[in-house]
N, C-alpha and C positions, 0 to 999 in steps of 0.2 A: 733805284729811287724809292720804290714802294717799300722795300725792306728797311731802308733808312728811316722813312716816315713812320713805319710801324715801330721800329726801335725807339724813336723819339717819343712816340705816343706812350709806349709801355714805360719808358723812363719817367715821363711826366706823371703818369698815374701812380707809379711806385713812389716817387719822391713826394707827391701830394699826400699820399697815405702816410709816409714817414713823418711829414710835417704835422699831420693830424694827430698821430701818436705822440709827437713831441708836445703838442698843445695839451692833450689830455693828461699826459704824465707830468708836464710842468705845472699845470694848474692843481693837480692832485698833491704834488709835493709842496707847492706854495701854501696850500691849506694847512700843512703841518709845521710850517716855519714861523718863528716869532717875528714880529715886525719891530725893528730896532728904532729907538727914539730919533736918531739922526738919519734915518733912511730917506731916500728921495720920495717925493710925493707919489703915492700909488696911482696907477692907471691901468686900463685894460689893454691886454696885448692885442695887436691888430691881426686877429686870427685869419680873416680872409686874405689879407695881403701876404701873410706868412705862407699860407698854403699855395696861393697862386705863384708867388716868387719861387717857392721850392719846386713847384711843378715845372716852371720854366727852366730852372737849373737842372732838373732831372732830364728834361728833353735834351739839353746840351750834353750833359755828362754821358748819358746812354749812347749818344751819337758819336762821341769822341773818345770814350774810354778805351784803354788798351786791353783791358780784361774785365770779365764780370766781377772779379773781386774788387776792382777799383770802384765800380758802380755801387757795390754793396757797402764799401767803406765810406764813401761820400754820403750815401743815404743815412747811415748810422750817425755820421757827423751832423747831418741836417736835423735829425731827430734831437740830438743833444743841443744844438744851437737854438732850435725853436723852444725846447723845454726851458733852457736857462734864460732865454729872452722873457718867457712868461713869468718865471720866478723873479727875475730882477725888477721888472716893472711893477710887480705886485708887492714885493717884500723888500727889495733892495739887497737881496742876497743871491749869490750864485753858488748853488750846492756843488760840492766836490763830485757828486755822482755824475754830473754832466760835463765835467772837465777832466778830472783825473782818470776816470774809468776809460773814456775813449783815448786819452793820451797814453795810458798804460798799454792799451791794446795796440796802438800804432807803434810804440816803442818795442813791444814784444815782436811784432811783425818785422820791424827793422833789424832787431837782433837775429831773428831767424834767417833773414835774407842778407845779413852782413852789410846793411846800409848804415854805416857809422855816421855819415853826414847828418842824419836826422837828429842826433843828439846835439850837434852843434846848432842846427836850425832851431831846436827847442831853447837852447841856452841864450842865443843872441837876442830874441825879443823878450825873453824872461827877465834878463838882467836889468834893463832900464825900467821896466814896469815894477820890478821888485824894489828898486831904489825909490821910485816915486811913491810906492805904497808905504815904504819904511819912513820916508821923510814926512809924509802926510798923516802918519799914524793910522792908516787905513781909511781915512775920511775922503780925501781927494781921489785916491785910487785904492780900491779894495783888493784884498788878496784873491778874491774870486776872479777879478779882472786879470790879475797876474797869471793865474793858472790858465785862464782862457787865452792869454797871449802866448803862453807856451804851447797850447794845443794848436793855435793858429800857425806857429812856427813849424810844428811837425807836419801840418797839412800843406802849407804853402812853400816852405823853404825860407831861410832867414831873410834873403834880400827882398822877396816879394812881400813877406809878412811885415817887414819894417815899413815899406812904402804904403801898404794897405792900412796899417795901424796909424801911421802919421796922418793920412787923409782922414781916418776915422776920428782922430783927436781934433783935427781942425774943424770937421763938420760938427762935432759935439759942441765945441765952443761957440760956433756961429749960431747953431740952432737954439741953444739954451740962452745965448745973449739976446736973440731976437724975441724969445719968449719972456724976457725980463728976469731970467734967473741968473743974475750976475754973481750971486753967492749961494752957498748951500750945496748939498749933495745932488748928483744927477745919476740916473740909471745909465751907466756907461757900457755895460755888457751888450745891449742891443746894437750899439755902434760898432763894437768889435766883431760881433757875430755877423752883422751885415757886411763888414769889410772882408771877412773870411769868405763868406758865400760869394760875393762879387768877384773876389780874386781867384777863385777856383778855376773858372773858365780861362782866365789869363794864364794861369800856371799850366793848364792842359794844352794850350796853344803854343807855348814856348818850345 
């Protein structure tokens, strides 16, 4: 019991630090990015909430992970998710650094371990998001969101990713409608990032 509590505490601290790194890197990258004319209204990332939520996720992951490598991989994903959250709410852009780099890492691991299912898991959520981005001309759905959906598919698996992203889409519509933003661009990446993070424990318990 004591060992489990200590493991959860270490995971909590580790993931909290991972989120802090994500905030610092995300804000630093955001300073270098141009703000597009049709970008969503800029806002400040909820730094404390992101760190606390990441710490709670870390406690769970460390307590339920099958191997230390899984803990490290999820922590790296958390850093990327927090960083792109900060970039998207500040600039309306989701840099490839925070989506394609972790995705490439996960696919490389999948190749090494002969886990071919991961490529299908990437393609399944990628396809509808890519169609939406194409039809909207990158306005209603940006290509950064498409790449984030692919990353979520790799992390969660196709089925869980589709469910999580469907809920994220519905929540984004409800929240922005209540705020009076019936038209115009919204920062959608935070909703997808939150959906991925919340679905990770579900995937580990299956």
